[in-house]
C-alpha positions as CSV (number, residue, x, y, z in Angstrom):
1,M,-61.1,54.4,56.5
2,G,-61.1,54.2,52.6
3,K,-57.6,55.7,52.5
4,Q,-56.2,53.0,54.8
5,K,-57.7,50.3,52.6
6,K,-56.2,51.9,49.5
7,Q,-52.7,52.0,51.2
8,K,-53.0,48.3,52.2
9,H,-54.0,47.4,48.6
10,T,-51.0,49.4,47.2
11,G,-48.6,47.6,49.6
12,A,-49.9,44.2,48.6
13,V,-49.3,45.0,44.9
14,V,-45.8,46.1,45.6
15,A,-45.1,42.9,47.5
16,V,-46.4,40.8,44.7
17,V,-44.3,42.7,42.1
18,F,-41.2,42.3,44.3
19,A,-41.9,38.5,44.7
20,V,-42.2,38.2,40.9
21,L,-39.0,40.1,40.3
22,L,-37.2,37.9,42.8
23,V,-38.4,34.7,41.1
24,L,-37.3,36.0,37.7
25,S,-33.9,37.0,39.1
26,V,-33.4,33.5,40.6
27,G,-34.4,31.9,37.3
28,I,-32.1,34.1,35.2
29,F,-29.2,33.3,37.6
30,F,-29.7,29.5,37.1
31,V,-30.0,29.9,33.3
32,I,-26.6,31.8,33.3
33,Q,-25.0,29.2,35.5
34,N,-26.2,26.3,33.2
35,Q,-24.9,28.1,30.2
36,K,-21.5,28.4,31.9
37,K,-21.5,24.7,32.6
38,S,-22.5,23.9,29.0
39,K,-19.5,25.9,27.8
40,Q,-17.2,24.1,30.2
41,V,-18.4,20.7,29.0
42,A,-17.7,21.7,25.4
43,V,-14.0,22.1,26.2
44,S,-11.6,19.2,26.4
45,I,-7.9,18.7,26.8
46,S,-6.1,17.5,23.8
47,D,-3.1,15.1,23.8
48,T,-0.8,18.1,23.6
49,G,-2.2,19.7,26.7
50,T,-4.0,22.5,24.9
51,T,-7.7,23.2,25.0
52,Q,-9.8,22.4,21.9
53,S,-13.5,22.5,21.2
54,V,-15.0,19.0,21.0
55,T,-17.2,20.2,18.1
56,E,-14.1,21.4,16.2
57,K,-12.4,18.1,16.8
58,E,-15.4,16.2,15.5
59,T,-15.8,18.2,12.4
60,A,-12.2,18.8,11.4
61,D,-11.0,16.5,8.6
62,P,-7.9,14.6,9.6
63,H,-7.1,13.8,6.0
64,T,-7.2,17.3,4.5
65,G,-4.8,17.5,1.6
66,Q,-4.5,13.7,1.5
67,A,-5.9,10.8,-0.7
68,R,-5.6,7.1,-0.6
69,S,-2.5,5.5,-2.2
70,L,-3.3,3.6,-5.3
71,L,-0.7,1.0,-4.3
72,T,-1.5,0.5,-0.6
73,G,-4.9,2.1,0.1
74,M,-3.3,4.2,2.9
75,W,-3.6,7.9,3.3
76,V,-0.8,9.9,1.6
77,P,-0.3,13.5,0.3
78,K,-2.8,14.0,-2.5
79,E,-0.2,15.0,-5.1
80,Q,1.6,11.7,-4.5
81,T,-1.5,9.8,-5.8
82,E,-1.2,11.7,-9.1
83,Q,2.3,10.5,-9.9
84,R,3.2,7.3,-11.7
85,P,5.0,4.8,-9.6
86,V,8.4,3.4,-10.5
87,A,9.0,-0.4,-11.0
88,V,12.5,-1.6,-10.6
89,M,14.0,-5.0,-11.4
90,Y,15.9,-6.5,-8.5
91,S,18.5,-9.3,-8.4
92,N,17.4,-11.9,-5.9
93,I,20.3,-14.4,-5.6
94,A,22.6,-14.9,-2.6
95,D,25.4,-12.7,-4.0
96,A,22.9,-9.8,-4.2
97,M,21.9,-9.9,-0.5
98,P,21.0,-7.7,1.2
99,Q,19.2,-5.5,-1.3
100,S,19.0,-1.7,-0.9
101,S,15.7,0.2,-0.4
102,I,13.6,-2.9,-1.1
103,G,11.7,-2.3,2.1
104,S,10.4,0.9,0.7
105,A,8.6,-0.9,-2.1
106,D,4.8,-0.9,-1.8
107,I,4.3,-3.9,-4.0
108,V,6.8,-6.7,-4.8
109,F,6.3,-9.2,-7.6
110,E,8.4,-12.5,-7.5
111,S,8.7,-15.0,-10.3
112,L,11.1,-17.7,-11.6
113,V,13.6,-16.9,-14.3
114,E,16.2,-19.2,-15.9
115,G,17.9,-21.9,-13.8
116,G,15.3,-22.0,-11.0
117,I,16.3,-18.6,-9.4
118,T,13.8,-15.8,-8.9
119,R,13.9,-12.1,-9.7
120,L,11.8,-9.4,-8.2
121,C,9.9,-6.4,-9.7
122,C,9.5,-3.8,-6.9
123,V,7.0,-1.0,-7.3
124,F,7.6,2.3,-5.4
125,D,5.0,5.0,-4.9
126,H,6.9,8.3,-5.1
127,K,9.8,7.5,-2.7
128,T,11.7,10.7,-3.5
129,T,14.4,10.3,-0.8
130,L,15.9,7.0,-2.0
131,T,19.5,7.3,-3.1
132,K,20.5,3.6,-3.5
133,I,18.0,1.3,-5.2
134,G,19.1,-2.2,-6.3
135,P,21.1,-4.1,-7.3
136,V,19.2,-3.8,-10.5
137,R,19.0,-6.7,-13.1
138,S,17.6,-7.4,-16.5
139,C,14.1,-7.6,-17.8
140,R,11.9,-10.5,-18.6
141,T,8.7,-9.9,-20.5
142,Y,6.2,-10.9,-17.7
143,Y,7.8,-8.4,-15.3
144,L,7.3,-5.6,-17.8
145,L,3.7,-6.6,-18.4
146,F,3.2,-6.6,-14.7
147,A,4.6,-3.1,-14.3
148,K,2.3,-1.9,-17.1
149,E,-0.7,-2.8,-15.1
150,F,0.3,0.0,-12.7
151,E,1.4,2.4,-15.5
152,A,4.8,2.4,-13.8
153,I,8.0,3.7,-15.2
154,Y,10.0,0.5,-15.7
155,V,13.7,0.4,-14.7
156,H,16.0,-2.5,-15.7
157,F,19.6,-3.2,-16.6
158,G,19.6,-5.2,-19.8
159,A,16.9,-7.6,-21.0
160,S,16.2,-11.0,-22.6
161,E,15.9,-11.1,-26.3
162,Y,12.2,-12.0,-26.1
163,A,11.4,-8.7,-24.2
164,A,13.2,-6.5,-26.7
165,A,10.1,-5.8,-28.9
166,Y,8.0,-4.9,-25.9
167,L,10.6,-2.6,-24.4
168,A,10.8,-0.6,-27.7
169,R,7.2,0.4,-27.4
170,P,6.9,3.9,-25.9
171,E,3.8,3.0,-23.8
172,F,5.9,0.8,-21.5
173,H,8.1,3.7,-20.3
174,A,11.2,1.6,-20.0
175,L,14.6,2.9,-18.7
176,D,17.5,0.6,-19.5
177,G,20.7,1.1,-17.4
178,M,22.8,-0.2,-20.3
179,V,21.6,2.6,-22.6
180,Y,20.3,5.8,-20.9
181,C,19.2,5.4,-17.3
182,D,21.3,7.1,-14.6
183,F,23.1,4.2,-12.8
184,Y,26.3,3.8,-10.8
185,R,28.3,0.8,-9.7
186,T,29.6,0.1,-6.2
187,T,32.9,-1.5,-5.3
188,D,31.7,-3.8,-2.6
189,R,30.3,-6.4,-5.0
190,V,31.3,-7.8,-8.4
191,A,29.3,-7.2,-11.6
192,P,26.5,-7.8,-12.4
193,H,25.3,-7.5,-8.8
194,N,26.6,-4.0,-8.2
195,A,24.5,-1.7,-10.4
196,Y,22.3,0.8,-8.5
197,T,20.2,3.8,-9.3
198,S,18.4,6.5,-7.2
199,W,15.0,8.2,-7.3
200,T,16.6,11.4,-8.6
201,G,18.4,9.5,-11.3
202,I,15.2,7.7,-12.4
203,M,13.3,10.9,-12.6
204,E,16.0,12.7,-14.6
205,S,16.2,9.8,-17.0
206,A,12.4,9.8,-17.4
207,N,12.4,13.5,-18.2
208,Y,15.2,13.0,-20.7
209,R,13.1,10.3,-22.4
210,E,10.1,12.6,-22.2
211,Y,8.1,10.1,-20.3
212,G,5.0,11.6,-18.5
213,T,5.4,11.2,-14.7
214,E,1.6,11.5,-14.0
215,Y,-1.0,8.8,-14.4
216,P,-2.8,9.0,-17.8
217,A,-6.3,10.3,-18.0
218,G,-8.9,7.7,-17.0
219,Y,-6.5,5.4,-15.3
220,T,-8.0,2.8,-13.0
221,A,-5.9,1.2,-10.3
222,P,-5.6,-2.6,-10.3
223,F,-6.5,-3.1,-6.6
224,K,-9.5,-2.1,-4.5
225,F,-8.7,-1.4,-0.8
226,N,-10.7,-1.6,2.4
227,E,-11.6,2.0,3.3
228,D,-12.2,1.2,7.0
229,D,-9.1,2.6,8.8
230,T,-10.0,0.8,12.0
231,K,-10.9,-2.8,11.0
232,D,-9.4,-5.3,8.5
233,I,-11.5,-7.5,6.2
234,I,-10.8,-11.1,7.1
235,P,-12.1,-13.8,4.7
236,A,-14.7,-15.8,6.5
237,S,-14.1,-19.1,4.7
238,G,-10.3,-19.1,4.7
239,E,-8.0,-21.5,6.4
240,T,-5.5,-20.5,9.1
241,C,-2.2,-19.5,7.6
242,K,0.6,-18.6,10.1
243,T,3.4,-19.8,7.8
244,F,3.5,-19.8,4.0
245,Y,6.0,-21.5,1.7
246,P,5.8,-20.4,-2.0
247,G,7.9,-23.4,-3.2
248,Y,10.8,-21.7,-5.0
249,L,13.6,-24.1,-4.7
250,Y,16.7,-21.9,-5.0
251,N,16.1,-19.2,-2.4
252,K,13.6,-21.3,-0.4
253,P,11.6,-18.3,0.9
254,W,8.8,-18.3,3.5
255,F,6.5,-15.9,5.3
256,T,5.5,-16.0,9.0
257,Y,2.5,-14.1,10.5
258,D,3.4,-11.6,13.1
259,E,0.4,-11.2,15.5
260,S,1.6,-7.9,16.9
261,T,1.7,-6.1,13.6
262,K,-0.8,-8.2,11.7
263,T,1.7,-8.6,8.8
264,Y,3.8,-11.4,7.3
265,L,7.5,-11.3,7.8
266,R,9.7,-12.4,4.8
267,Y,12.5,-14.9,5.0
268,Q,14.8,-16.5,2.4
269,F,18.3,-18.2,2.3
270,D,17.7,-19.6,5.8
271,G,17.2,-16.2,7.4
272,P,15.2,-12.9,7.5
273,Q,15.3,-10.9,4.3
274,I,16.7,-7.5,5.3
275,D,16.8,-4.0,3.7
276,A,20.5,-3.0,3.5
277,E,19.7,0.6,4.1
278,T,17.4,0.3,7.1
279,Q,18.5,-3.1,8.5
280,K,14.8,-3.9,8.9
281,Q,13.1,-7.1,7.9
282,L,10.6,-7.0,5.0
283,S,7.0,-7.3,6.0
284,Y,3.7,-7.3,4.1
285,K,0.0,-7.0,4.9
286,N,-1.2,-9.0,1.9
287,I,0.2,-12.0,0.0
288,L,-1.1,-12.9,-3.4
289,V,-0.4,-16.1,-5.3
290,K,-0.9,-16.1,-9.1
291,Y,-0.6,-19.6,-10.6
292,V,0.6,-19.8,-14.2
293,T,1.1,-22.8,-16.5
294,P,4.7,-23.8,-17.0
295,A,6.0,-22.7,-20.4
296,Y,9.6,-22.1,-21.7
297,Y,11.5,-20.9,-24.7
298,E,14.3,-23.2,-26.0
299,N,17.0,-21.5,-24.0
300,G,15.1,-21.9,-20.7
301,T,13.6,-18.5,-20.4
302,P,10.0,-18.7,-19.1
303,N,7.3,-17.9,-21.5
304,Y,4.3,-17.6,-19.1
305,K,0.9,-16.7,-20.3
306,T,0.0,-13.9,-17.9
307,Y,-3.5,-13.2,-19.2
308,G,-6.7,-15.3,-19.4
309,T,-7.9,-17.1,-16.2
310,N,-6.3,-19.3,-13.6
311,S,-6.3,-20.0,-9.9
312,G,-4.6,-18.2,-7.0
313,L,-4.5,-17.5,-3.3
314,Y,-5.1,-14.4,-1.2
315,I,-3.4,-14.4,2.3
316,T,-4.0,-11.7,4.9
317,D,-4.4,-11.5,8.7
318,G,-3.5,-15.1,9.3
319,V,-5.9,-16.5,6.8
320,A,-5.5,-18.0,3.3
321,I,-8.4,-18.4,0.8
322,P,-8.5,-19.7,-2.8
323,V,-9.2,-17.0,-5.5
324,T,-9.4,-16.9,-9.2
325,W,-7.5,-14.3,-11.3
326,T,-8.4,-13.0,-14.7
327,K,-7.0,-10.6,-17.2
328,S,-8.5,-10.0,-20.6
329,S,-5.5,-8.7,-22.5
330,E,-1.7,-9.3,-22.5
331,T,-0.7,-5.6,-22.6
332,E,-3.8,-3.7,-21.5
333,G,-5.8,-3.5,-18.2
334,A,-5.1,-5.2,-14.9
335,T,-5.2,-8.6,-13.3
336,K,-8.3,-8.9,-11.1
337,Y,-8.8,-11.4,-8.3
338,Y,-12.2,-12.9,-7.3
339,Y,-13.6,-15.1,-4.5
340,A,-15.5,-18.3,-5.3
341,D,-18.8,-16.4,-5.1
342,G,-17.7,-14.0,-7.8
343,S,-17.1,-11.0,-5.6
344,E,-13.9,-9.1,-6.2
345,V,-11.1,-9.3,-3.5
346,I,-10.9,-6.1,-1.5
347,F,-7.4,-5.8,-0.1
348,N,-6.5,-4.7,3.3
349,Q,-4.5,-1.5,3.6
350,G,-0.7,-2.0,3.4
351,K,2.0,-3.5,1.3
352,T,1.4,-6.5,-1.0
353,Y,3.7,-9.3,-2.0
354,I,2.8,-11.2,-5.2
355,C,4.2,-14.7,-6.0
356,Q,3.8,-15.8,-9.6
357,I,4.0,-19.6,-9.1
358,E,3.9,-22.4,-11.6
359,T,1.0,-24.8,-11.1
360,T,3.5,-27.6,-10.5
361,Q,5.2,-25.9,-7.6
362,E,4.4,-27.3,-4.1
363,V,3.3,-24.5,-1.8
364,Q,2.7,-25.1,1.9
365,I,0.1,-23.4,4.1
366,L,0.7,-24.1,7.8
367,A,-1.5,-23.2,10.8
368,E,1.5,-22.9,13.1
């Protein structure tokens, strides 16, 4: 009788142990399955059709080896941001149209010269593939001073007598096509509207003159840019600006806002302004107006005071807003732009067109 009880007790223990082991086995099975599911969730299909870890995608830096351009605020190879830009004087009369490689310029500066015509200073950020740049024309002092704000190598073909003393100073890094810059003339136009250069020619000339091609130590860029790559900064108190007329009487230029690209398309001489090399119309994310007081030498050459303080406009994303510009020195530092509340203008990423306009010019801002 005691032996039977002992056997029954032993059987019960075995049954309990078996049940426990069964429960543990089932639990381990579900844990393994959940781990497999977790691993499956952590895998996604990339745009190229290959598998890639979500965690890896989230942590990988898409801008490795890049930095923001000092001229546009956009991501470019880091070594590019260490190189001085190049500023080239462009002819802007009807006989010079269409200009070559102008669409590659990151910043364009337009101002009056003698006789009511305008000339352009185009600033390029390391555009090494350009083989035809121009037609190139002569210097006026205020263009040279503008280029100095960006520490650019300044390329021109001749100069006014009033700019000679500035050009002789080594800190302006000037290259004159009439003296030592690598230029060539084409046969499709008559002089002086057929002088061109190339990026290679400019760099070879800069090396010959022993100009440094990197930014000087401690250099601070003139513009500050929006660092949000997904959303533009739109001035809240601006007025709608779908069309802008700067008021230059000879070439009669204007800009129209393109909703699809959120840029302003450039027109002059009754039609689109085109790059001869790409056949594409010029377009800009930002437009700046810098008002200056009319002032001229006896021969009609403008003698604008480009430092001090005066008014202006900032135009972007279909909106125009008044600003104030200020610059403390004629030859040092950069022009800064401020809103009425004293905050500095933060530019949207992209190309910028700057119109230096006399305070007596009649500009138009249209909502259509």
